[in-house]
N, C-alpha and C positions, 0 to 999 in steps of 0.2 A: 278331379280338379281339386287343388288346394283350397281349404276354407279361407274365406276372407277374414282379415284381422278384425277382432271385436272393436267396434268404434270407441267404446269406453276405454279399452286398453290402449288404443292408438292415441287418444287424447292424453292419457296419463304419461305414456312414453314421451310424447312431444313436450309436455309441460315440464317434466323432470329434466329432460335434456336442456331445455331453454333455461331452467332455473340454475342448472350447474354452470352454464356458460355466462349468464347475465344477471343472475339473482332472481328472487321471487317477488319482492315487494313491488317493483315497478313493472312487472310483467303483466301484459293486458290479455284479456280473454280473446281479443281479436288476433293477437300474435299466436296464442296457443292454438286457436282454431286453424289458422293458416298453416302452422307447422304440422298439424295433424291431418292436413289435406281436406279440411271442411270449411264451413263458414260460421259466422255467429248464429245464423238462423238454424244451422245444423247442430250447433253446440247447445243451443238453448233448451231443447227438449230433454237432454240427458244430464246437464249440469246446471245447477242454480247459480254457481259462481265458483271462484277459485277455491274456497274452502271445500266445496264438494269434490273437486279434483283430488285434493289430499285425502278426503274420506274414501274415495274410490281406490286410492293406492292402498289404504288400510284393508279394504275389502279384498283386493287382489292378494295381499299377503295372507289374509285369513283363509282364503280358499286354498292356497298352496299349503298352509299349515294343516288344514283338515283333509287334504287330498288322500292320505293313506288310511282314512277311516278311524274307527275307534281302537281302543286297546284290546289286543287279542292274543298276546304272547304271555302265557302264565309264568314264564321264567323271568320276565322283567319286573322290576320294582316300580311302584308309582313314580319314584324320583327319576328312574331311567326313562320311563315313558314321557314324563313331563319335559325332560331334557331334550328328547328327540323332537317333540312337538314344537317347543319354543325355537329350537335351532332351525326347523323348517321355515319358520316365519322370518328369521334373520336371513336365511339363504334366499328366500323369495324377494326380500328387500334389497339384497346386495347390488343388483344392476342399477338401482335407483339411488345408491348411497351418495354419489356426488351432488345430485340435486337435493337430497334430503339434508345434506350438510349445509347447503346454502340457505335452505328454509330455516333450519335451526339457528344458523348464525344471525339471521335477521329477526328472530323472535323478540329480542329486547326492545327493538324499535316498533315492532308490529306483532304483538303477541296473539292476535286474533286466530290465525290458523292453528297454532298450538292449542289454544284454549278450546277450540271447536273439536279438536281431535281427542281431547282427554276422555270424554264419555265413551268414545269408540274403543279406547284402549281397554277399559274395564270390560266391555262386552267381548273383546277379543280374548282376554285372559280367561273369561268364563268358558268360552268355547275351547280354549286350550286345555283347561282342566277336564272338561268332559271328554275330549279326545284322548286324554291320558287315563281315563277311567275313574276320575275323581269328580264327585258331585259338586255342582256350583250353586245349588239352591239351598234355602234354609239359612239359619244363622251361621252354621259351620261353613257352608258353601260361600257365603258372603265374606267370611273371614279369609277363606282360601283365595278368593278373587282379590281381596285387598292385599294379601301378602304377596301373591304372584305379580300383581301390578307393581309393587315396590321393588321386587327383584328385577322385573323386566326393565324398569326405568334405570336402575343402576347398571345393568348389563348393557343396555342400549348405549350408554355413554362410552363404554369400552368399544362396542361394535363400531361406532361412528369413526374411530381412528384406527381400527384394527386392520393393518396391512399384512398381517402374518399369513402364511400359507394355510389354506383350509380354515380360516377364522380361528386359529388355535387360541389366541388370547381370549376371544369371546367365549369359546367353549370352556376354557379353564375358569373364567369368571363365573359363568352360569353354573358349572358343576360345583364350584366352591360354595356359591350362595345357596343352591338347592340342598347340598349336604348339610350346611349350617342350619338351614330351616328344618331339615329332617331331624337332626340331633336335638334341636331346641324343642320341636314338637313332641318328640319321644319323651324328653325330660318333663315337659309340661303334662303329658298324659300320666306319667308316673306320679307327679305331685298331686294331680287330681285324684288318683286312686288312694292317696294317703290323707286326703283332706285338703282344705283351702290353705294356700300359701300366703304369707304376709304380703301386703300390697307393695312393700318396698322392694320386693324381688323382681317386679315387672320392669321391663325396659323396652326401648324402641326395637329390639330384635324381634319382639313378638309380631310386628307387622310382617316381616319376611317369613318368620317361622310358620305362620298360619297357612302358608301355601301347601305345606306337606302334612298338615294336621289331619 
């Protein structure tokens, strides 16, 4: 017998479908429950509210991102592994993109969903680093998480409107930013070996560069 659909996944599927069709701000929990084939009393034990539905969407994407386990190919560079991990997350979110677009479009008038998801993005990027064989703990790990989050936010904007076959535009953007971060981090390590550099040489690129440091 086929396994029953995960009720949490069913709710997310229904919510994102409704969001794409009608928008997110005015969507009620009762409407989401009905579309998911349950009731408010059935929804209550698993979701505290609409923000929790969005958080569950992030968890679904993270599980798909981590599905292939840790890094075990010695021929791949950390940048290559990180590219594959992050693209798995975008691939997992692809079926929900129309709904995500509507949620994002409504953020200026109702920023709460986006604000509540921000802490989860940092956690997701920490796990992405670990899956790529890069540590996310300690001061250097924290810098990597910060840098990868900055990269992800920029690539996410491209992904939202990427209608190219196989997400070619998204892949090109992600690859370019990871390569830039890798080059900057290599240069930074070289300067450290020669002694401290003047403060005036620092710029905003360091946020992204730290992802590959």
